[in-house]
N, C-alpha and C positions, 0 to 999 in steps of 0.2 A: 705174588709172594704168598707165603703161608701165614695163617693167623688162626687163633682160636676164636670161634664164633658161637654166640648164643642165639639160637633162632626161636626158642621158647623157654619160658621160665621153668625151673625144676631142679632136680638133683644134679650131682656132678656129671652124670651121664649126658647132660645136654651140652657139655663143652665139646665142640667138634672142631677138628683141624680142617680148615678149608683153604682153597685158593681164592684170594681176593684181589681186587684191583687197588692200586694206590695212586692217589692224585699227586700232582706236583704242588710244592709249597706256594702259598699265596703271600700277600703282604703281611709282614710280621711273623711269618711261619718258617719252620725249618724241617727238612726231611731227615729223620734219624734212622740209621741202620741199627736196629736193636740187637744187642748181643745177649742180654740177660734181662729178665723181668722178675720183679719181686711179687710174691704171693701174699696177700693180706686178707684178714677176715672180712673186710668190707667187700671184697670181691665176691664172697659167698652170698652176701646180702643182695648184690646186684644180680647174681645168677638166679637166686630164688625169686626175685621180684619184690623182696622186702623193701629195697630202695630201687624202685623200677627205673630202668632206662629204656629208651625206645628200641624196639626189636627191629632187625637183628643188630647185635653189637659185639664188639671185641672187648672182653673184660681186661682188667689190670690197671693199676694206678701208679706204677713206678717202674723204672727201668734204667738201662744204661747202654750206651753205644756210641757210634760215630756219626757226626753230622755229615750228610752226603750232599745236601744242596740247601740253599736258603732262598727265601722269597724277597721281593722288593722291600727296602727299608730296614733290613736286618743288619745290625752292626755289633750285636753282643756276641755272636758266634759266627764261625766261618767253616766251610767244608774242611774236613779232616780233624776238627776239634773232637776230643773225647768228652762226653757229657753224661750226667745223670739227670733224672727228672722225676717229678711227681705230676702226672698228667694221665689222660685217658688212653685206652687202646694199647696197653703195653704187652699183652700176650700175642706178640706178632713179630715177624722178622723186620718190620719197619713201620714207622708211623710219621705222619705230618703233625707237628706240634707247635704251639705258640713258642717262639724263640725266647720270650721273656721268662719261661718256666725252666729253661735249661741251666743246669749247674755245672760249671767247669769241673772235670774230674782229674785229680792229680795223675801224672804219668805213671807213678808206681802203684796206683790202685788198679786192681783187676776190674773187669766189667761186672763180675759177680759181686764184688764189694760195692761197686757203684749202684747196683740194683738192690742191694740189701740195706743200705743206710738211709735213703732220703726220707721216705714216709715215716718209718718208725723212729728214726733218729731225731728228726725235727719234731715229731710228736712228743717224744720223751723230753726234748728241750723245753717246749712250751708248758708241758704239764708240771715241770719242776721249777719254772721261772715266772710264771704268770699268775699263779693263784696264791702263792705264799712265798715269802722270802725264807727259804730253807736255810737254817743255820746249824752249826755243829751241835750235836746232841739232840736235835729234833728226832722224833720217832716218825718214820715214814712206813706206812703199810702199803704193800704193792700186791695186788691180786694177780694171779697167773704169772708168778714171778719168773717162771722158766720159759715163757713165751717170747715171741720176737720183741715186742715192746717191753715186756717185763724185764728181760735180761738187760736191756739198755737202761731202763729206769733204775734197776738195782745198782748197776755200776756207777751211774751218774750220781745217785743219791749218796752212795758210799763215798764217792770222790768229794762230795760237798760236806762230808763229815757227819751225815745223819746216821742214826741207828736204824737199820733196815730190817723190817719184818716182811717175809714173803709167804704167800699162800701157794701151795702146789698140791698135786694129786698123787704123786708117786715118789719113791725113794730116789729113783734116777733123776727126776726133775729137781728134787731137793738138793742132790749133790751138785747139779748144774748151777742152781741159784746160789748155793753157798760159795761155790768157786767164783761166782761173779761178784760176791761181796755181801750177801745177805747175812746178817748177824743171827737172826732166828728164823726158823721155818715152822709154818703151821700147815698141817695136812687137812685141808678143808673137807676131804672125804671121810674123815673119822674124828675130827675135832670141831668144836664150835669156835670159829675164828675170832668172834667178838669176845667170848670169854677168855680165850687164850691170849688175845692182845691185852686185855685188862690184867690178866695174871702176870704177863711178862713185863708190864709197865707199872707194877704196884698200884693197879686200879686207876691209873691216870689216863690211859688210852693213847691213841695215835694222833700226832699233830697234823699229819697230812695222810689222807687215804686216796690212792689212785686206783680207779676201778674201770676196767673194760669189760666186765662180766654183766653187770646190770641187775636183772630181776632177782636172781638168787642171792646176791651179796648185799644189795643196797640196805635192806632192813638191818643186817648185822653191822653195816658201816655206821649207822646212827648210834648203835650201842658202843661201838669200838672207838669212836672219835673222842678226843680229849676236849676239855673245856676250851672254847675258842679254836677248835680244830676245823680243818678244811677237808671236804670230801669233793673229789673231782670225778665226774663220770665222762668217759670218752668213748665208750662202746657198749654193746649189748649182746655179747655172745650167748647169753642165756635168755635173751628177750629184754624188752624195755622194762626199766624199774617201775614199780607201782607208784602212783602219786602219793604225796603226803601233804599235810597242812603246813604252811610256812611257820605257823605258830608253834609247831612241835620242835622247831629249831631253837626257840628262845631260851629254854631253861639252861642249856649249856653253851649258848651263843655259837652254835655250829653254822658254818657257811657251806652251802652246796653249790657247786658250779658244774657247767657242762662245757666240753671243748670239742672242737673239730679243727683239723690242721689248716683248712682253707681260710679260717678267720684269723689265723696267726701267721700267715704268709701272704697277706693281702697285697703287698707291694714287692717289687723285685728287691729292694734294699732289705726288707725284712726276710724274704726268702733266702737271699745269699748270706745274710748275717747268721741265721739259724744253721744253714747248711755248713757254713765255714766253721762254726763252733763245733759241730759234730765231727767234721773232718779233722779239726785240730785235736780233738780228744783221741781220735783214732791214730793220728800221727804221733802223739805223745805216748801212746801205748796204754793209757788207762781205760780207754773205751774200745772194747773188742767185739767184733761181730761174730755171731754164731749162726751159721746157715748151712743148709744142705742143698745140693743142686740136683735138678731133674730135667730131662729134656722137655721142650715145649709141648710135644705130643702127649706128655703125661700130666697135663693140667688137671684132668678129672681125678686122677689118683692123688695129686697134691691137695685138691679140695677135700677129698675123702679123709685124708690124714689130718688135715687141719680141723675139720669139723668133728672128727673123732677124738680130738685132743691127744693125738699120737705123735705130735711134733714137739721138739725142743729147739728153740730158736726159730729161724726163718727158713722158708723154702724159696729157692730161686730157680726159675725156669731158664734153661740155656737154649738159645735158638741155633747155636752152631756157628754164628757169625763171629768174626775176629775183629 
């Protein structure tokens, strides 16, 4: 089968399409014929070696396809089932995965939809539900509001009745974020987002700040947060945020948290609950996916676009499987 393989850490050019062997599923495993794979920023960290994996490896953390075979002891899925997943090795035509990580995919969902929602959709879910009980009227500041996670966060926070402020870099991305439900837009390339957030909120600040950028935004988050506000870091696209003294949080009682999806999908019950909430939002129509498809062989181009901040929404790699 064909798969993207990283044989040495580096830039997008190290993503190579190779012929690889595929083992048969063992106990608790399933072989999934992958039709589409989601591209996420964490994939670039793995490729660069920032979050090193053992070489060689196939990148990719989510996808969708059809179960082709199951190993001993598997009862949650069967051959022929359409599934989505958050697991390793998704930039490939097939993968052997833990059956416990497979999410049933509704029949009317395309595989591209299935590859676009799990990681980012469930990430948006925990970011808006686990750190603060968002209520109508809360101000939620979302960085990179036109990105894959950002657009889902904007829609979900809007659905919860929050006043949504999004940071973006271009007019095109601003239009996309506004269409998703952002009430105000801040252009971080030409405005101080902390000052703008204060101005837009009569100097009160944001009740919840969700940040996947990290180093360049975190100092401003501390200025932009309201009294008893919450800041959640879930990524570091500009590099890790610099450390601060916990005592610096005391004057305005600010809470700072860090999140990763694996800690909020620790059991199958939690995984399926979050996934089903995302699916329900999509089925009801208030949660819409924004993605563009590219062939699997174009993985390097996809990474270049993502790292160059030239994407809006998500990139999905299509393997050609049906």
